[in-house]
C-alpha atoms as an extended CHARMM CRD file, in Angstrom:
* protein
*
       183  EXT
         1         1  MET       CA              2.9330000000        2.1500000000        2.9450000000  PROA      1               0.0000000000
         2         2  LYS       CA              6.0950000000        4.1380000000        2.4140000000  PROA      2               0.0000000000
         3         3  LYS       CA              6.2320000000        6.7200000000       -0.3900000000  PROA      3               0.0000000000
         4         4  LEU       CA              9.1650000000        5.0850000000       -2.1840000000  PROA      4               0.0000000000
         5         5  VAL       CA              7.6100000000        1.6220000000       -2.1300000000  PROA      5               0.0000000000
         6         6  ALA       CA              4.2440000000        3.0040000000       -3.2660000000  PROA      6               0.0000000000
         7         7  GLY       CA              5.9560000000        4.8940000000       -6.0860000000  PROA      7               0.0000000000
         8         8  VAL       CA              7.9010000000        1.8200000000       -7.2470000000  PROA      8               0.0000000000
         9         9  ASP       CA              4.7290000000       -0.3070000000       -7.0860000000  PROA      9               0.0000000000
        10        10  ARG       CA              2.8180000000        2.2190000000       -9.1790000000  PROA      10              0.0000000000
        11        11  LEU       CA              5.6620000000        2.6330000000      -11.6650000000  PROA      11              0.0000000000
        12        12  LEU       CA              5.9600000000       -1.1360000000      -12.1760000000  PROA      12              0.0000000000
        13        13  ALA       CA              2.1860000000       -1.4590000000      -12.5490000000  PROA      13              0.0000000000
        14        14  ILE       CA              2.0870000000        1.3440000000      -15.1410000000  PROA      14              0.0000000000
        15        15  VAL       CA              5.0520000000        0.0060000000      -17.1370000000  PROA      15              0.0000000000
        16        16  GLY       CA              3.6680000000       -3.5470000000      -17.0590000000  PROA      16              0.0000000000
        17        17  GLY       CA              0.1860000000       -2.3800000000      -18.0050000000  PROA      17              0.0000000000
        18        18  VAL       CA              1.4040000000       -0.2440000000      -20.9030000000  PROA      18              0.0000000000
        19        19  ALA       CA              3.6010000000       -3.1200000000      -22.1720000000  PROA      19              0.0000000000
        20        20  LEU       CA              0.6970000000       -5.5690000000      -22.0120000000  PROA      20              0.0000000000
        21        21  ILE       CA             -1.6920000000       -3.1600000000      -23.7350000000  PROA      21              0.0000000000
        22        22  ALA       CA              0.8700000000       -2.4230000000      -26.4700000000  PROA      22              0.0000000000
        23        23  GLY       CA              1.5000000000       -6.1310000000      -26.9730000000  PROA      23              0.0000000000
        24        24  GLY       CA             -2.2290000000       -6.7880000000      -27.1680000000  PROA      24              0.0000000000
        25        25  ILE       CA             -2.7500000000       -4.0060000000      -29.7060000000  PROA      25              0.0000000000
        26        26  ILE       CA              0.0740000000       -5.3230000000      -31.8860000000  PROA      26              0.0000000000
        27        27  ALA       CA             -1.2510000000       -8.8950000000      -31.6520000000  PROA      27              0.0000000000
        28        28  LEU       CA             -4.7780000000       -7.7890000000      -32.5780000000  PROA      28              0.0000000000
        29        29  ALA       CA             -3.4920000000       -5.6530000000      -35.4170000000  PROA      29              0.0000000000
        30        30  TRP       CA             -1.4610000000       -8.5920000000      -36.7810000000  PROA      30              0.0000000000
        31        31  HSD       CA             -4.4330000000      -10.9430000000      -36.3890000000  PROA      31              0.0000000000
        32        32  TYR       CA             -6.7400000000       -8.6040000000      -38.3140000000  PROA      32              0.0000000000
        33        33  ASP       CA             -4.1260000000       -7.9940000000      -41.0470000000  PROA      33              0.0000000000
        34        34  ALA       CA             -3.3500000000       -4.3730000000      -40.3170000000  PROA      34              0.0000000000
        35        35  PRO       CA             -0.7370000000       -3.3430000000      -42.9160000000  PROA      35              0.0000000000
        36        36  TRP       CA              1.5950000000       -1.6010000000      -40.4550000000  PROA      36              0.0000000000
        37        37  ALA       CA              1.6030000000       -4.6070000000      -38.1210000000  PROA      37              0.0000000000
        38        38  ARG       CA              2.3210000000       -7.0810000000      -40.9450000000  PROA      38              0.0000000000
        39        39  GLU       CA              5.1230000000       -4.8710000000      -42.2750000000  PROA      39              0.0000000000
        40        40  THR       CA              6.6740000000       -4.3700000000      -38.8410000000  PROA      40              0.0000000000
        41        41  LEU       CA              6.5680000000       -8.0560000000      -37.9390000000  PROA      41              0.0000000000
        42        42  SER       CA              7.8730000000       -9.1410000000      -41.3590000000  PROA      42              0.0000000000
        43        43  ARG       CA             11.1560000000       -7.3060000000      -40.6430000000  PROA      43              0.0000000000
        44        44  PHE       CA             12.0850000000       -9.8290000000      -37.9550000000  PROA      44              0.0000000000
        45        45  ASP       CA             14.2940000000      -12.6950000000      -39.0940000000  PROA      45              0.0000000000
        46        46  ARG       CA             12.4780000000      -15.7900000000      -37.7930000000  PROA      46              0.0000000000
        47        47  ALA       CA             15.4360000000      -18.1050000000      -38.2930000000  PROA      47              0.0000000000
        48        48  ARG       CA             17.7080000000      -15.8210000000      -36.2720000000  PROA      48              0.0000000000
        49        49  ILE       CA             15.1430000000      -15.5120000000      -33.4820000000  PROA      49              0.0000000000
        50        50  ALA       CA             14.7200000000      -19.3050000000      -33.4100000000  PROA      50              0.0000000000
        51        51  GLU       CA             18.5120000000      -19.7020000000      -33.0220000000  PROA      51              0.0000000000
        52        52  LEU       CA             18.7790000000      -17.3980000000      -29.9890000000  PROA      52              0.0000000000
        53        53  PRO       CA             18.3750000000      -20.1650000000      -27.3430000000  PROA      53              0.0000000000
        54        54  ASP       CA             21.3060000000      -22.0410000000      -28.9470000000  PROA      54              0.0000000000
        55        55  GLN       CA             23.6970000000      -19.1160000000      -28.4620000000  PROA      55              0.0000000000
        56        56  GLY       CA             26.3650000000      -19.3930000000      -25.7280000000  PROA      56              0.0000000000
        57        57  TRP       CA             25.2710000000      -16.2370000000      -23.9520000000  PROA      57              0.0000000000
        58        58  TRP       CA             21.5990000000      -17.2370000000      -23.7480000000  PROA      58              0.0000000000
        59        59  VAL       CA             21.7080000000      -19.3680000000      -20.5650000000  PROA      59              0.0000000000
        60        60  PRO       CA             23.8790000000      -16.9120000000      -18.5560000000  PROA      60              0.0000000000
        61        61  ALA       CA             21.6830000000      -13.9920000000      -19.6830000000  PROA      61              0.0000000000
        62        62  LEU       CA             18.5810000000      -15.9170000000      -18.6870000000  PROA      62              0.0000000000
        63        63  ALA       CA             20.1510000000      -16.7600000000      -15.2980000000  PROA      63              0.0000000000
        64        64  VAL       CA             21.0680000000      -13.1100000000      -14.6780000000  PROA      64              0.0000000000
        65        65  CYS       CA             17.5430000000      -11.9730000000      -15.6000000000  PROA      65              0.0000000000
        66        66  ALA       CA             16.0270000000      -14.5900000000      -13.3080000000  PROA      66              0.0000000000
        67        67  GLY       CA             18.3670000000      -13.6120000000      -10.4640000000  PROA      67              0.0000000000
        68        68  VAL       CA             17.6440000000       -9.9020000000      -10.8440000000  PROA      68              0.0000000000
        69        69  SER       CA             13.9060000000      -10.6230000000      -11.0000000000  PROA      69              0.0000000000
        70        70  VAL       CA             14.0570000000      -12.6780000000       -7.7960000000  PROA      70              0.0000000000
        71        71  VAL       CA             16.0190000000       -9.9630000000       -5.9740000000  PROA      71              0.0000000000
        72        72  VAL       CA             13.6270000000       -7.2080000000       -7.1330000000  PROA      72              0.0000000000
        73        73  ALA       CA             10.6210000000       -9.3410000000       -6.1510000000  PROA      73              0.0000000000
        74        74  LEU       CA             12.0590000000       -9.9890000000       -2.6750000000  PROA      74              0.0000000000
        75        75  LEU       CA             12.8370000000       -6.2880000000       -2.1990000000  PROA      75              0.0000000000
        76        76  LEU       CA              9.2750000000       -5.3930000000       -3.1920000000  PROA      76              0.0000000000
        77        77  LEU       CA              7.8740000000       -8.0080000000       -0.7960000000  PROA      77              0.0000000000
        78        78  VAL       CA             10.0190000000       -6.7440000000        2.0630000000  PROA      78              0.0000000000
        79        79  GLY       CA              9.1020000000       -3.1400000000        1.2440000000  PROA      79              0.0000000000
        80        80  ASN       CA              5.3800000000       -3.8780000000        1.0380000000  PROA      80              0.0000000000
        81        81  PHE       CA              5.1600000000       -6.0940000000        4.1070000000  PROA      81              0.0000000000
        82        82  SER       CA              7.6280000000       -4.3440000000        6.4050000000  PROA      82              0.0000000000
        83        83  PRO       CA              6.0810000000       -2.9080000000        9.5560000000  PROA      83              0.0000000000
        84        84  ARG       CA              4.8540000000        0.6140000000        9.0640000000  PROA      84              0.0000000000
        85        85  THR       CA              4.8880000000        1.4180000000       12.7580000000  PROA      85              0.0000000000
        86        86  THR       CA              5.8690000000        4.8220000000       13.9770000000  PROA      86              0.0000000000
        87        87  GLY       CA              6.9420000000        5.7010000000       17.4810000000  PROA      87              0.0000000000
        88        88  THR       CA              6.4760000000        9.2660000000       18.5790000000  PROA      88              0.0000000000
        89        89  ALA       CA              5.2480000000       12.5790000000       17.2800000000  PROA      89              0.0000000000
        90        90  SER       CA              6.7370000000       15.9250000000       18.1470000000  PROA      90              0.0000000000
        91        91  VAL       CA              4.1330000000       18.3000000000       19.5770000000  PROA      91              0.0000000000
        92        92  ILE       CA              6.4430000000       21.1360000000       20.5760000000  PROA      92              0.0000000000
        93        93  GLU       CA              9.6690000000       22.1060000000       18.8100000000  PROA      93              0.0000000000
        94        94  VAL       CA             11.3680000000       25.2600000000       20.0290000000  PROA      94              0.0000000000
        95        95  PRO       CA             15.0690000000       25.9770000000       20.3940000000  PROA      95              0.0000000000
        96        96  HSD       CA             16.5840000000       23.8660000000       23.1930000000  PROA      96              0.0000000000
        97        97  PHE       CA             13.2990000000       22.0490000000       23.9170000000  PROA      97              0.0000000000
        98        98  SER       CA             11.0450000000       19.5140000000       22.2790000000  PROA      98              0.0000000000
        99        99  ALA       CA              8.1520000000       17.4120000000       23.5300000000  PROA      99              0.0000000000
       100       100  HSD       CA              7.2010000000       14.0670000000       22.0030000000  PROA      100             0.0000000000
       101       101  VAL       CA              4.2040000000       11.8170000000       22.5840000000  PROA      101             0.0000000000
       102       102  ASP       CA              3.9500000000        8.0500000000       22.1740000000  PROA      102             0.0000000000
       103       103  LEU       CA              1.4050000000        7.5220000000       19.4070000000  PROA      103             0.0000000000
       104       104  SER       CA              1.0210000000        3.7930000000       20.1600000000  PROA      104             0.0000000000
       105       105  ALA       CA             -0.2320000000        4.5840000000       23.6520000000  PROA      105             0.0000000000
       106       106  ILE       CA             -2.7250000000        7.1070000000       22.2670000000  PROA      106             0.0000000000
       107       107  ALA       CA             -3.9290000000        4.5770000000       19.6810000000  PROA      107             0.0000000000
       108       108  SER       CA             -4.3800000000        1.9350000000       22.3890000000  PROA      108             0.0000000000
       109       109  GLY       CA             -6.2890000000        4.4250000000       24.5480000000  PROA      109             0.0000000000
       110       110  VAL       CA             -8.6350000000        5.3900000000       21.7360000000  PROA      110             0.0000000000
       111       111  ALA       CA             -9.1950000000        1.7040000000       20.9520000000  PROA      111             0.0000000000
       112       112  ALA       CA             -9.9610000000        0.9710000000       24.6160000000  PROA      112             0.0000000000
       113       113  GLU       CA            -12.5160000000        3.8040000000       24.7350000000  PROA      113             0.0000000000
       114       114  LEU       CA            -14.2010000000        2.6240000000       21.5340000000  PROA      114             0.0000000000
       115       115  ALA       CA            -14.2090000000       -0.9950000000       22.7500000000  PROA      115             0.0000000000
       116       116  ASP       CA            -16.5190000000        0.0180000000       25.6190000000  PROA      116             0.0000000000
       117       117  PHE       CA            -19.2770000000        1.0500000000       23.1950000000  PROA      117             0.0000000000
       118       118  PRO       CA            -22.2630000000       -1.3550000000       23.2230000000  PROA      118             0.0000000000
       119       119  GLY       CA            -22.0720000000       -3.8770000000       20.3880000000  PROA      119             0.0000000000
       120       120  VAL       CA            -18.3350000000       -3.5860000000       19.8490000000  PROA      120             0.0000000000
       121       121  ARG       CA            -16.6850000000       -6.9980000000       20.0830000000  PROA      121             0.0000000000
       122       122  ARG       CA            -13.1060000000       -5.7370000000       20.0230000000  PROA      122             0.0000000000
       123       123  ALA       CA            -10.9890000000       -2.7720000000       19.0100000000  PROA      123             0.0000000000
       124       124  ARG       CA             -7.2880000000       -2.6080000000       18.2830000000  PROA      124             0.0000000000
       125       125  GLY       CA             -5.1950000000        0.5220000000       17.8890000000  PROA      125             0.0000000000
       126       126  THR       CA             -1.7290000000        1.0130000000       16.4790000000  PROA      126             0.0000000000
       127       127  ALA       CA              0.4400000000        3.8730000000       15.2920000000  PROA      127             0.0000000000
       128       128  ILE       CA              1.5830000000        3.5390000000       11.6840000000  PROA      128             0.0000000000
       129       129  ASP       CA              3.4630000000        5.5530000000        9.1000000000  PROA      129             0.0000000000
       130       130  ASP       CA              1.1280000000        5.9830000000        6.1380000000  PROA      130             0.0000000000
       131       131  ARG       CA              3.1220000000        7.4930000000        3.2240000000  PROA      131             0.0000000000
       132       132  GLY       CA              5.1450000000        9.6950000000        5.5450000000  PROA      132             0.0000000000
       133       133  MET       CA              2.2220000000       10.7810000000        7.7360000000  PROA      133             0.0000000000
       134       134  PRO       CA              2.1390000000        9.4570000000       11.3020000000  PROA      134             0.0000000000
       135       135  THR       CA             -1.3140000000        7.9210000000       11.6760000000  PROA      135             0.0000000000
       136       136  ILE       CA             -3.2720000000        6.5880000000       14.6200000000  PROA      136             0.0000000000
       137       137  ALA       CA             -5.1220000000        3.6260000000       13.1330000000  PROA      137             0.0000000000
       138       138  VAL       CA             -7.9190000000        1.9570000000       15.0830000000  PROA      138             0.0000000000
       139       139  SER       CA             -9.7620000000       -1.1230000000       13.8140000000  PROA      139             0.0000000000
       140       140  VAL       CA            -13.1480000000       -1.7570000000       15.4280000000  PROA      140             0.0000000000
       141       141  TYR       CA            -15.0840000000       -5.0230000000       15.0570000000  PROA      141             0.0000000000
       142       142  ALA       CA            -18.7820000000       -4.8740000000       15.9030000000  PROA      142             0.0000000000
       143       143  ALA       CA            -21.9150000000       -7.0140000000       15.8400000000  PROA      143             0.0000000000
       144       144  ALA       CA            -24.4940000000       -6.7130000000       13.0620000000  PROA      144             0.0000000000
       145       145  ASP       CA            -27.1490000000       -5.0980000000       15.3130000000  PROA      145             0.0000000000
       146       146  PHE       CA            -24.8430000000       -2.2490000000       16.1870000000  PROA      146             0.0000000000
       147       147  ASP       CA            -25.8020000000        1.4630000000       16.3890000000  PROA      147             0.0000000000
       148       148  VAL       CA            -23.5880000000        2.8550000000       13.6480000000  PROA      148             0.0000000000
       149       149  VAL       CA            -24.8460000000        6.4440000000       13.9290000000  PROA      149             0.0000000000
       150       150  ALA       CA            -24.0760000000        6.7350000000       17.6480000000  PROA      150             0.0000000000
       151       151  PHE       CA            -20.7350000000        5.0010000000       17.1940000000  PROA      151             0.0000000000
       152       152  THR       CA            -19.7970000000        7.3490000000       14.3510000000  PROA      152             0.0000000000
       153       153  ALA       CA            -20.5020000000       10.3360000000       16.5960000000  PROA      153             0.0000000000
       154       154  LEU       CA            -18.3290000000        8.8430000000       19.3520000000  PROA      154             0.0000000000
       155       155  ALA       CA            -15.5240000000        8.0150000000       16.8970000000  PROA      155             0.0000000000
       156       156  ASP       CA            -15.6750000000       11.5350000000       15.4800000000  PROA      156             0.0000000000
       157       157  ALA       CA            -15.4800000000       12.9810000000       18.9910000000  PROA      157             0.0000000000
       158       158  ARG       CA            -12.4400000000       10.7860000000       19.8060000000  PROA      158             0.0000000000
       159       159  ALA       CA            -10.7240000000       11.8160000000       16.5590000000  PROA      159             0.0000000000
       160       160  ALA       CA            -11.3990000000       15.4990000000       17.3190000000  PROA      160             0.0000000000
       161       161  PHE       CA            -10.0300000000       15.0440000000       20.8490000000  PROA      161             0.0000000000
       162       162  VAL       CA             -6.8510000000       13.4560000000       19.4820000000  PROA      162             0.0000000000
       163       163  ALA       CA             -6.4460000000       16.2590000000       16.9290000000  PROA      163             0.0000000000
       164       164  GLU       CA             -6.9160000000       18.8790000000       19.6620000000  PROA      164             0.0000000000
       165       165  SER       CA             -4.5270000000       17.0930000000       22.0250000000  PROA      165             0.0000000000
       166       166  LEU       CA             -1.8370000000       16.8690000000       19.3500000000  PROA      166             0.0000000000
       167       167  SER       CA             -2.4390000000       20.3470000000       17.9540000000  PROA      167             0.0000000000
       168       168  GLY       CA              1.2720000000       20.9530000000       17.3230000000  PROA      168             0.0000000000
       169       169  ALA       CA              1.8500000000       17.7320000000       15.3910000000  PROA      169             0.0000000000
       170       170  TYR       CA              0.8850000000       16.4570000000       11.9790000000  PROA      170             0.0000000000
       171       171  VAL       CA             -0.8820000000       13.2380000000       12.9420000000  PROA      171             0.0000000000
       172       172  ALA       CA             -3.8440000000       11.6630000000       11.1560000000  PROA      172             0.0000000000
       173       173  THR       CA             -6.5050000000        9.5500000000       12.8430000000  PROA      173             0.0000000000
       174       174  ARG       CA             -8.1360000000        6.6620000000       10.9950000000  PROA      174             0.0000000000
       175       175  ILE       CA            -10.9140000000        4.5710000000       12.5220000000  PROA      175             0.0000000000
       176       176  GLN       CA            -12.0000000000        1.5600000000       10.4870000000  PROA      176             0.0000000000
       177       177  LEU       CA            -15.2800000000       -0.1010000000       11.3710000000  PROA      177             0.0000000000
       178       178  HSD       CA            -15.8490000000       -3.7720000000       10.5030000000  PROA      178             0.0000000000
       179       179  VAL       CA            -19.4560000000       -4.8520000000       11.0430000000  PROA      179             0.0000000000
       180       180  ASP       CA            -20.4750000000       -8.5390000000       11.0430000000  PROA      180             0.0000000000
       181       181  LYS       CA            -22.7750000000       -9.7360000000        8.2900000000  PROA      181             0.0000000000
       182       182  ARG       CA            -26.3770000000      -10.3450000000        9.1770000000  PROA      182             0.0000000000
       183       183  LYS       CA            -27.3850000000      -13.9960000000        9.1940000000  PROA      183             0.0000000000
């Protein structure tokens, strides 16, 4: 996930959560006859609030709010579900020369090596951008009677090899293991 999208998601979740908690506290306080809640809510003119939907500006304002909400929701969906793939990583950067490696090919190679382990049904590797950090992500699917300890040692060795091979680049390695449920 991109940093901006993650930040907007968190900000909206915090604002929505605080608004819901505040609304709940006010509703509970009113229900249990808290003096400050009764006094605050008695200041509102009920007749004027009931007349709001009859005003001429109400329908256009509602339409604008609905339109803005739809656009923001679509932007959040596109931002959250857009591909996070990354292409290359720079391993050497000196004046007049730079060397880049294809992270997708490395991820596929690591996945192919891990797929050969006994008990692994399949492995898939891809290069993603995880909050600004190029990441080699490998998903491994294995049977329930699988040797997790030996596989973990192999996965750790592959991750160390990738880190050593890309020693000039900031690249993370993530290996996710999905083990079938026992029947």
